[in-house]
Backbone bond lengths (Angstrom), bond angles and torsions (degrees), N, CA, C in turn:
res aa  C-N    CA-C-N  psi(-1)  N-CA   C-N-CA  omega(-1)  CA-C   N-CA-C  phi
1 M - - - 1.461 - - 1.519 108.57 -
2 N 1.296 116.27 127.23 1.461 118.55 -178.57 1.525 110.81 -85.44
3 N 1.331 116.17 170.91 1.463 121.19 -176.22 1.516 113.39 -61.67
4 K 1.328 118.66 -26.61 1.462 120.25 -178.88 1.520 111.62 -69.10
5 E 1.324 117.85 -19.50 1.449 122.35 179.47 1.526 111.93 -97.79
6 R 1.326 116.64 10.30 1.463 122.26 -179.53 1.517 109.69 -125.27
7 C 1.313 115.46 151.92 1.462 119.36 170.33 1.519 106.92 -58.99
8 Q 1.309 116.57 131.15 1.461 121.75 -177.09 1.533 112.54 -83.05
9 S 1.330 115.46 16.36 1.454 121.35 174.10 1.530 110.36 -119.75
10 C 1.347 116.88 -52.93 1.466 120.16 -175.13 1.521 114.45 -106.78
11 G 1.331 117.34 -17.19 1.455 120.78 -179.77 1.514 114.40 90.46
12 M 1.323 118.14 2.89 1.463 120.56 178.85 1.529 109.70 -59.77
13 P 1.332 117.24 132.35 1.464 118.39 176.18 1.531 110.43 -61.22
14 L 1.322 116.28 136.72 1.459 121.48 178.95 1.515 109.22 -112.14
15 S 1.303 115.25 130.16 1.462 119.65 176.34 1.523 107.94 -91.13
16 G 1.302 117.18 -178.41 1.454 120.88 176.37 1.522 111.76 -75.34
17 D 1.325 117.15 -2.27 1.461 122.78 -179.19 1.529 109.63 -77.47
18 V 1.327 117.20 111.09 1.465 120.71 -175.94 1.526 113.15 -63.46
19 S 1.326 118.05 -14.29 1.470 119.39 179.10 1.529 111.61 -67.36
20 T 1.335 118.04 -16.66 1.470 121.04 177.41 1.519 112.25 -91.10
21 F 1.329 117.23 -10.10 1.464 121.78 -176.62 1.526 111.62 -79.22
22 G 1.334 115.28 154.08 1.451 120.99 169.85 1.526 108.97 -70.00
23 T 1.339 115.65 178.00 1.459 119.41 -178.39 1.523 112.06 -128.84
24 A 1.335 114.70 145.49 1.463 122.10 173.74 1.523 108.60 -76.91
25 A 1.322 116.37 173.64 1.466 121.44 -179.70 1.527 111.83 -57.75
26 D 1.323 116.87 -30.54 1.466 120.29 -179.72 1.531 112.88 -88.23
27 G 1.336 116.72 4.40 1.455 121.17 178.66 1.513 115.02 89.47
28 S 1.327 117.76 -4.57 1.463 120.21 179.34 1.527 109.88 -73.98
29 P 1.332 116.91 152.02 1.464 120.82 -178.18 1.528 112.76 -66.26
30 V 1.311 115.44 144.11 1.466 123.68 175.70 1.526 106.01 -118.32
31 S 1.317 116.64 108.00 1.463 121.04 -171.59 1.528 114.66 -75.43
32 E 1.317 118.70 -9.27 1.474 120.75 179.56 1.528 113.22 -80.73
33 Y 1.320 116.73 -22.14 1.464 120.38 -173.41 1.528 111.32 -131.35
34 C 1.319 116.10 153.76 1.460 120.96 178.63 1.525 110.99 -85.76
35 M 1.336 114.44 167.79 1.463 121.15 -177.98 1.529 112.35 -67.08
36 F 1.318 118.19 -18.98 1.462 121.03 179.90 1.528 112.20 -82.83
37 C 1.326 116.56 -27.60 1.463 121.29 -176.19 1.523 114.03 -98.47
38 Y 1.338 117.46 -26.23 1.465 119.84 -170.83 1.521 109.61 -138.98
39 K 1.324 116.07 123.62 1.465 120.45 -178.00 1.524 109.52 -147.18
40 D 1.323 115.62 138.36 1.465 122.07 176.61 1.528 113.11 54.81
41 G 1.327 115.95 35.74 1.461 120.55 174.60 1.514 116.06 86.79
42 G 1.331 117.88 11.02 1.461 119.56 179.15 1.521 111.68 -154.37
43 F 1.311 114.88 165.66 1.459 119.70 178.30 1.521 109.88 -69.60
44 T 1.326 116.44 141.13 1.459 120.96 179.77 1.528 111.42 -69.84
45 Q 1.318 116.47 -25.59 1.465 121.86 175.96 1.529 107.94 -131.13
46 P 1.328 116.77 76.58 1.468 120.40 -172.61 1.528 114.70 -61.96
47 G 1.296 118.45 -26.31 1.459 120.90 -178.63 1.513 114.22 -92.22
48 Q 1.311 116.80 2.09 1.457 120.89 -177.95 1.522 110.77 -63.94
49 T 1.326 115.91 135.74 1.461 121.36 178.54 1.530 110.08 -91.37
50 L 1.303 116.06 166.13 1.463 121.29 175.94 1.528 110.24 -57.41
51 D 1.316 117.54 -46.25 1.465 120.70 -179.53 1.529 111.64 -61.72
52 E 1.324 116.78 -38.43 1.467 120.28 177.93 1.527 110.83 -66.44
53 M 1.325 116.61 -38.97 1.469 119.98 178.38 1.519 110.23 -64.76
54 I 1.316 117.35 -43.25 1.464 120.64 178.96 1.519 110.54 -61.79
55 K 1.315 117.52 -44.39 1.469 120.92 178.67 1.520 110.94 -61.96
56 S 1.324 116.69 -43.37 1.460 121.10 178.80 1.530 110.67 -61.26
57 S 1.316 116.43 -42.27 1.456 121.42 178.76 1.525 111.16 -63.33
58 V 1.308 117.12 -46.27 1.463 121.54 178.83 1.520 109.93 -60.86
59 D 1.322 117.13 -46.00 1.463 120.98 179.85 1.524 111.22 -59.64
60 F 1.336 116.87 -44.03 1.462 121.11 179.79 1.525 111.04 -64.71
61 M 1.312 116.73 -46.51 1.463 120.65 -176.81 1.524 112.36 -64.78
62 T 1.322 117.54 -36.95 1.465 119.87 179.62 1.532 111.03 -75.90
63 A 1.314 117.81 -38.30 1.461 121.13 -177.25 1.528 113.48 -78.10
64 N 1.334 117.46 -32.92 1.461 120.23 -171.21 1.524 115.93 -116.05
65 L 1.314 117.85 -21.26 1.454 119.72 -174.02 1.526 114.05 -115.77
66 G 1.327 117.24 0.84 1.451 120.94 175.60 1.517 116.46 78.63
67 F 1.332 117.34 13.91 1.457 120.26 178.17 1.521 110.47 -77.37
68 T 1.336 116.64 148.63 1.455 119.55 170.21 1.528 107.35 -72.02
69 N 1.301 116.93 158.48 1.460 120.95 178.42 1.525 110.43 -58.97
70 E 1.320 116.80 -41.75 1.466 121.33 -178.32 1.524 111.30 -63.11
71 R 1.332 116.90 -46.24 1.469 120.89 -178.05 1.525 110.65 -68.05
72 A 1.338 116.86 -41.72 1.466 120.82 178.93 1.527 110.40 -62.73
73 A 1.330 117.15 -42.69 1.462 120.99 179.13 1.529 110.80 -65.08
74 E 1.322 116.79 -41.16 1.468 120.97 178.99 1.528 110.28 -61.53
75 M 1.319 117.09 -48.15 1.465 120.82 -178.94 1.525 111.59 -65.19
76 S 1.312 116.79 -45.54 1.466 121.30 -178.46 1.522 111.28 -62.80
77 N 1.312 116.67 -43.12 1.467 120.62 179.91 1.521 112.60 -70.17
78 E 1.314 117.04 -24.09 1.463 121.26 177.75 1.526 111.41 -80.17
79 V 1.321 117.75 -41.23 1.468 122.31 -171.97 1.532 113.49 -90.43
80 I 1.301 117.67 -52.45 1.466 121.39 -167.75 1.532 114.08 -61.58
81 P 1.323 120.50 -45.25 1.473 118.50 -178.81 1.531 114.57 -61.11
82 K 1.327 117.65 -19.11 1.458 121.80 -178.62 1.531 112.84 -88.56
83 L 1.316 117.82 -5.23 1.453 121.66 -176.21 1.535 111.29 -78.53
84 K 1.319 115.75 155.67 1.461 123.47 -174.11 1.532 113.27 -52.00
85 R 1.323 117.25 -44.40 1.471 119.76 -176.83 1.522 112.16 -59.21
86 W 1.305 117.83 -30.19 1.469 121.38 -171.25 1.527 112.98 -101.20
87 Q 1.314 117.40 8.60 1.467 120.84 178.81 1.511 111.16 -83.10
């Protein structure tokens, strides 16, 4: 999956379903970001650092998706730093 199919902040896979997209200030869908990271034209956690995002991703993947801590950390460290928000 390439970066265009992922939230450019957290790396969450994005489907063509606009209900998963973030929103612009006018409420229209923003296809670069997910609804958890981007709302009403801005980041939901504007001060979040790259390291905090990686930790949040690892925590979510281990608690909700059944990943081991090692695998979640490996995936998060591989994907997230390459995303648009963190460039």
